[in-house]
VMD Tcl script that builds the backbone (N, CA, C; Angstrom):
set m [mol new atoms 261]
animate dup $m
set s [atomselect $m all]
$s set {name element resname resid chain x y z} {
  {N N MET 1 A 10.670 -2.058 4.228}
  {CA C MET 1 A 11.195 -0.837 4.792}
  {C C MET 1 A 10.191 0.295 4.642}
  {N N LEU 2 A 9.711 0.495 3.436}
  {CA C LEU 2 A 8.779 1.582 3.188}
  {C C LEU 2 A 7.458 1.360 3.913}
  {N N LEU 3 A 6.979 0.130 3.929}
  {CA C LEU 3 A 5.724 -0.163 4.616}
  {C C LEU 3 A 5.853 0.035 6.118}
  {N N SER 4 A 7.006 -0.255 6.680}
  {CA C SER 4 A 7.182 -0.040 8.114}
  {C C SER 4 A 7.158 1.452 8.448}
  {N N ILE 5 A 7.609 2.292 7.537}
  {CA C ILE 5 A 7.526 3.739 7.746}
  {C C ILE 5 A 6.073 4.187 7.705}
  {N N PHE 6 A 5.309 3.662 6.746}
  {CA C PHE 6 A 3.906 4.046 6.634}
  {C C PHE 6 A 3.086 3.586 7.830}
  {N N ARG 7 A 3.465 2.485 8.445}
  {CA C ARG 7 A 2.699 1.938 9.569}
  {C C ARG 7 A 3.178 2.441 10.922}
  {N N ASP 8 A 4.208 3.257 10.961}
  {CA C ASP 8 A 4.764 3.744 12.221}
  {C C ASP 8 A 3.947 4.930 12.716}
  {N N SER 9 A 3.348 4.788 13.905}
  {CA C SER 9 A 2.484 5.846 14.428}
  {C C SER 9 A 3.276 7.022 14.991}
  {N N ALA 10 A 4.586 6.938 15.046}
  {CA C ALA 10 A 5.391 8.054 15.534}
  {C C ALA 10 A 5.293 9.257 14.602}
  {N N TYR 11 A 4.979 9.031 13.325}
  {CA C TYR 11 A 4.877 10.129 12.368}
  {C C TYR 11 A 3.639 10.990 12.593}
  {N N CYS 12 A 2.652 10.479 13.343}
  {CA C CYS 12 A 1.477 11.305 13.644}
  {C C CYS 12 A 1.502 11.807 15.083}
  {N N GLY 13 A 2.587 11.580 15.811}
  {CA C GLY 13 A 2.733 12.125 17.155}
  {C C GLY 13 A 2.454 11.139 18.270}
  {N N ASN 14 A 2.236 9.873 17.954}
  {CA C ASN 14 A 1.962 8.856 18.970}
  {C C ASN 14 A 3.137 7.893 19.064}
  {N N ILE 15 A 3.454 7.471 20.275}
  {CA C ILE 15 A 4.555 6.537 20.483}
  {C C ILE 15 A 4.003 5.228 21.050}
  {N N PRO 16 A 4.198 4.107 20.332}
  {CA C PRO 16 A 3.779 2.817 20.897}
  {C C PRO 16 A 4.807 2.313 21.907}
  {N N ARG 17 A 4.320 1.816 23.024}
  {CA C ARG 17 A 5.180 1.277 24.075}
  {C C ARG 17 A 4.815 -0.183 24.308}
  {N N ASN 18 A 5.655 -0.894 25.025}
  {CA C ASN 18 A 5.413 -2.286 25.406}
  {C C ASN 18 A 5.353 -3.204 24.187}
  {N N LYS 19 A 6.176 -2.926 23.182}
  {CA C LYS 19 A 6.205 -3.777 21.993}
  {C C LYS 19 A 6.838 -5.129 22.296}
  {N N ARG 20 A 7.960 -5.123 23.000}
  {CA C ARG 20 A 8.672 -6.367 23.325}
  {C C ARG 20 A 9.121 -6.325 24.783}
  {N N PRO 21 A 8.201 -6.575 25.706}
  {CA C PRO 21 A 8.589 -6.528 27.120}
  {C C PRO 21 A 9.470 -7.720 27.498}
  {N N THR 22 A 10.283 -7.533 28.514}
  {CA C THR 22 A 11.130 -8.620 29.003}
  {C C THR 22 A 10.453 -9.279 30.194}
  {N N PHE 23 A 10.815 -10.524 30.438}
  {CA C PHE 23 A 10.279 -11.239 31.589}
  {C C PHE 23 A 10.920 -10.735 32.881}
  {N N SER 24 A 12.215 -10.491 32.817}
  {CA C SER 24 A 12.968 -10.097 33.993}
  {C C SER 24 A 14.206 -9.331 33.541}
  {N N PHE 25 A 14.752 -8.516 34.408}
  {CA C PHE 25 A 15.968 -7.797 34.036}
  {C C PHE 25 A 17.169 -8.739 33.966}
  {N N LYS 26 A 17.047 -9.925 34.558}
  {CA C LYS 26 A 18.125 -10.912 34.519}
  {C C LYS 26 A 18.101 -11.748 33.242}
  {N N ASN 27 A 16.989 -11.730 32.552}
  {CA C ASN 27 A 16.800 -12.584 31.387}
  {C C ASN 27 A 16.721 -11.717 30.131}
  {N N ASP 28 A 17.369 -12.142 29.053}
  {CA C ASP 28 A 17.349 -11.375 27.810}
  {C C ASP 28 A 16.186 -11.739 26.902}
  {N N LYS 29 A 15.428 -12.776 27.225}
  {CA C LYS 29 A 14.326 -13.208 26.366}
  {C C LYS 29 A 13.228 -12.159 26.361}
  {N N ARG 30 A 12.652 -11.960 25.181}
  {CA C ARG 30 A 11.596 -10.962 25.038}
  {C C ARG 30 A 10.327 -11.619 24.536}
  {N N LEU 31 A 9.223 -11.086 24.968}
  {CA C LEU 31 A 7.917 -11.562 24.574}
  {C C LEU 31 A 7.393 -10.633 23.488}
  {N N TYR 32 A 6.948 -11.191 22.378}
  {CA C TYR 32 A 6.410 -10.367 21.304}
  {C C TYR 32 A 4.919 -10.158 21.523}
  {N N VAL 33 A 4.482 -8.922 21.399}
  {CA C VAL 33 A 3.104 -8.537 21.658}
  {C C VAL 33 A 2.469 -8.132 20.336}
  {N N SER 34 A 1.194 -8.470 20.126}
  {CA C SER 34 A 0.505 -8.084 18.893}
  {C C SER 34 A 0.229 -6.582 18.901}
  {N N ARG 35 A 0.008 -6.012 17.731}
  {CA C ARG 35 A -0.216 -4.566 17.605}
  {C C ARG 35 A -1.427 -4.096 18.403}
  {N N GLU 36 A -2.425 -4.939 18.542}
  {CA C GLU 36 A -3.631 -4.552 19.273}
  {C C GLU 36 A -3.348 -4.347 20.761}
  {N N ASN 37 A -2.299 -4.985 21.273}
  {CA C ASN 37 A -1.993 -4.914 22.702}
  {C C ASN 37 A -0.883 -3.924 23.040}
  {N N TYR 38 A -0.425 -3.131 22.077}
  {CA C TYR 38 A 0.564 -2.098 22.365}
  {C C TYR 38 A -0.067 -1.041 23.267}
  {N N ILE 39 A 0.746 -0.420 24.075}
  {CA C ILE 39 A 0.312 0.733 24.850}
  {C C ILE 39 A 0.731 1.959 24.050}
  {N N VAL 40 A -0.236 2.744 23.578}
  {CA C VAL 40 A 0.053 3.890 22.722}
  {C C VAL 40 A -0.074 5.165 23.544}
  {N N VAL 41 A 1.006 5.923 23.617}
  {CA C VAL 41 A 1.015 7.211 24.299}
  {C C VAL 41 A 0.755 8.272 23.239}
  {N N LYS 42 A -0.374 8.948 23.351}
  {CA C LYS 42 A -0.792 9.899 22.323}
  {C C LYS 42 A -0.218 11.291 22.588}
  {N N ASN 43 A -0.008 12.021 21.505}
  {CA C ASN 43 A 0.439 13.420 21.523}
  {C C ASN 43 A 1.729 13.620 22.313}
  {N N THR 44 A 2.706 12.766 22.099}
  {CA C THR 44 A 3.992 12.943 22.768}
  {C C THR 44 A 4.837 14.021 22.094}
  {N N HIS 45 A 4.578 14.258 20.821}
  {CA C HIS 45 A 5.300 15.291 20.076}
  {C C HIS 45 A 4.434 15.723 18.894}
  {N N ASP 46 A 4.827 16.800 18.233}
  {CA C ASP 46 A 4.106 17.247 17.044}
  {C C ASP 46 A 4.394 16.279 15.909}
  {N N GLY 47 A 3.337 15.749 15.334}
  {CA C GLY 47 A 3.507 14.787 14.257}
  {C C GLY 47 A 3.818 15.453 12.931}
  {N N ILE 48 A 4.449 14.704 12.050}
  {CA C ILE 48 A 4.736 15.202 10.705}
  {C C ILE 48 A 3.448 15.278 9.900}
  {N N VAL 49 A 2.576 14.288 10.086}
  {CA C VAL 49 A 1.269 14.267 9.426}
  {C C VAL 49 A 0.192 14.242 10.497}
  {N N SER 50 A -1.007 14.678 10.133}
  {CA C SER 50 A -2.106 14.648 11.096}
  {C C SER 50 A -2.575 13.211 11.297}
  {N N GLU 51 A -3.256 12.973 12.411}
  {CA C GLU 51 A -3.708 11.617 12.709}
  {C C GLU 51 A -4.772 11.160 11.722}
  {N N GLU 52 A -5.582 12.077 11.205}
  {CA C GLU 52 A -6.611 11.717 10.225}
  {C C GLU 52 A -5.973 11.186 8.939}
  {N N VAL 53 A -4.920 11.849 8.484}
  {CA C VAL 53 A -4.224 11.406 7.270}
  {C C VAL 53 A -3.526 10.078 7.529}
  {N N TRP 54 A -2.903 9.932 8.699}
  {CA C TRP 54 A -2.197 8.692 9.013}
  {C C TRP 54 A -3.162 7.511 9.086}
  {N N LEU 55 A -4.384 7.728 9.555}
  {CA C LEU 55 A -5.370 6.647 9.631}
  {C C LEU 55 A -5.875 6.235 8.252}
  {N N GLN 56 A -5.719 7.073 7.236}
  {CA C GLN 56 A -6.136 6.735 5.876}
  {C C GLN 56 A -5.115 5.840 5.173}
  {N N VAL 57 A -3.881 5.820 5.632}
  {CA C VAL 57 A -2.814 5.064 4.964}
  {C C VAL 57 A -3.090 3.561 4.912}
  {N N PRO 58 A -3.515 2.888 6.006}
  {CA C PRO 58 A -3.784 1.443 5.891}
  {C C PRO 58 A -4.853 1.105 4.854}
  {N N ASP 59 A -5.872 1.960 4.728}
  {CA C ASP 59 A -6.899 1.727 3.707}
  {C C ASP 59 A -6.309 1.841 2.308}
  {N N MET 60 A -5.422 2.814 2.107}
  {CA C MET 60 A -4.794 2.981 0.804}
  {C C MET 60 A -3.877 1.801 0.483}
  {N N ILE 61 A -3.174 1.282 1.485}
  {CA C ILE 61 A -2.292 0.131 1.273}
  {C C ILE 61 A -3.113 -1.106 0.931}
  {N N ASP 62 A -4.233 -1.305 1.636}
  {CA C ASP 62 A -5.074 -2.477 1.375}
  {C C ASP 62 A -5.683 -2.449 -0.020}
  {N N LYS 63 A -5.957 -1.265 -0.551}
  {CA C LYS 63 A -6.511 -1.160 -1.906}
  {C C LYS 63 A -5.491 -1.574 -2.963}
  {N N ARG 64 A -4.207 -1.447 -2.654}
  {CA C ARG 64 A -3.157 -1.744 -3.630}
  {C C ARG 64 A -2.643 -3.174 -3.534}
  {N N LYS 65 A -3.249 -3.993 -2.698}
  {CA C LYS 65 A -2.785 -5.376 -2.548}
  {C C LYS 65 A -3.169 -6.204 -3.761}
  {N N VAL 66 A -2.295 -7.131 -4.126}
  {CA C VAL 66 A -2.496 -8.026 -5.260}
  {C C VAL 66 A -2.514 -9.447 -4.715}
  {N N THR 67 A -3.481 -10.257 -5.167}
  {CA C THR 67 A -3.563 -11.647 -4.730}
  {C C THR 67 A -2.867 -12.531 -5.754}
  {N N ASN 68 A -1.947 -13.389 -5.276}
  {CA C ASN 68 A -1.252 -14.285 -6.198}
  {C C ASN 68 A -2.057 -15.573 -6.398}
  {N N LYS 69 A -1.514 -16.533 -7.112}
  {CA C LYS 69 A -2.244 -17.754 -7.456}
  {C C LYS 69 A -2.640 -18.573 -6.239}
  {N N SER 70 A -1.849 -18.533 -5.189}
  {CA C SER 70 A -2.160 -19.318 -3.998}
  {C C SER 70 A -3.084 -18.580 -3.034}
  {N N GLY 71 A -3.540 -17.388 -3.398}
  {CA C GLY 71 A -4.492 -16.642 -2.583}
  {C C GLY 71 A -3.868 -15.750 -1.530}
  {N N ILE 72 A -2.556 -15.566 -1.579}
  {CA C ILE 72 A -1.870 -14.719 -0.609}
  {C C ILE 72 A -1.833 -13.294 -1.142}
  {N N LYS 73 A -2.229 -12.330 -0.288}
  {CA C LYS 73 A -2.217 -10.926 -0.702}
  {C C LYS 73 A -0.839 -10.332 -0.459}
  {N N LYS 74 A -0.315 -9.636 -1.464}
  {CA C LYS 74 A 0.974 -8.954 -1.358}
  {C C LYS 74 A 0.789 -7.507 -1.783}
  {N N ASP 75 A 1.681 -6.654 -1.314}
  {CA C ASP 75 A 1.614 -5.237 -1.652}
  {C C ASP 75 A 2.211 -4.992 -3.025}
  {N N TYR 76 A 1.593 -4.064 -3.765}
  {CA C TYR 76 A 2.018 -3.735 -5.120}
  {C C TYR 76 A 2.567 -2.320 -5.142}
  {N N CYS 77 A 3.730 -2.131 -5.740}
  {CA C CYS 77 A 4.347 -0.820 -5.890}
  {C C CYS 77 A 4.184 -0.385 -7.342}
  {N N GLY 78 A 3.341 0.607 -7.579}
  {CA C GLY 78 A 3.084 1.057 -8.934}
  {C C GLY 78 A 4.246 1.803 -9.552}
  {N N GLY 79 A 5.031 2.508 -8.735}
  {CA C GLY 79 A 6.160 3.260 -9.261}
  {C C GLY 79 A 7.231 2.364 -9.845}
  {N N LEU 80 A 7.471 1.241 -9.195}
  {CA C LEU 80 A 8.476 0.292 -9.675}
  {C C LEU 80 A 7.865 -0.815 -10.517}
  {N N ASN 81 A 6.528 -0.903 -10.511}
  {CA C ASN 81 A 5.780 -1.919 -11.246}
  {C C ASN 81 A 6.185 -3.332 -10.812}
  {N N VAL 82 A 6.318 -3.521 -9.486}
  {CA C VAL 82 A 6.680 -4.822 -8.926}
  {C C VAL 82 A 5.800 -5.123 -7.715}
  {N N ILE 83 A 5.737 -6.399 -7.359}
  {CA C ILE 83 A 5.066 -6.812 -6.136}
  {C C ILE 83 A 6.112 -6.810 -5.030}
  {N N MET 84 A 5.783 -6.160 -3.913}
  {CA C MET 84 A 6.728 -6.031 -2.810}
  {C C MET 84 A 6.960 -7.394 -2.163}
  {N N PRO 85 A 8.211 -7.782 -1.925}
  {CA C PRO 85 A 8.484 -9.113 -1.375}
  {C C PRO 85 A 8.154 -9.242 0.101}
  {N N TYR 86 A 8.153 -8.158 0.867}
  {CA C TYR 86 A 7.915 -8.215 2.304}
  {C C TYR 86 A 6.649 -7.458 2.641}
  {N N ALA 87 A 5.893 -7.983 3.598}
  {CA C ALA 87 A 4.658 -7.310 4.019}
  {C C ALA 87 A 4.704 -6.977 5.474}
}
mol reanalyze $m
mol bondsrecalc $m
mol representation Tube
mol addrep $m
């Protein structure tokens, strides 16, 4: 939950579009698109944080990752002193 808030570009004033396009209006199936292929509409509203600060967040999250015995990186929460179960 918290990581999804940190990764949401709406907080810096950008809105991602085309996340899950449909094949047809008659069909309910949706196609999942990778983050690199999102259509991002910039400056749709005043952001809560500046874009420069928002771009620093992924680097800060990557610095706090912990590798477990099997080599999988997980996020670490220092305030709760636990490894986050979801990434």
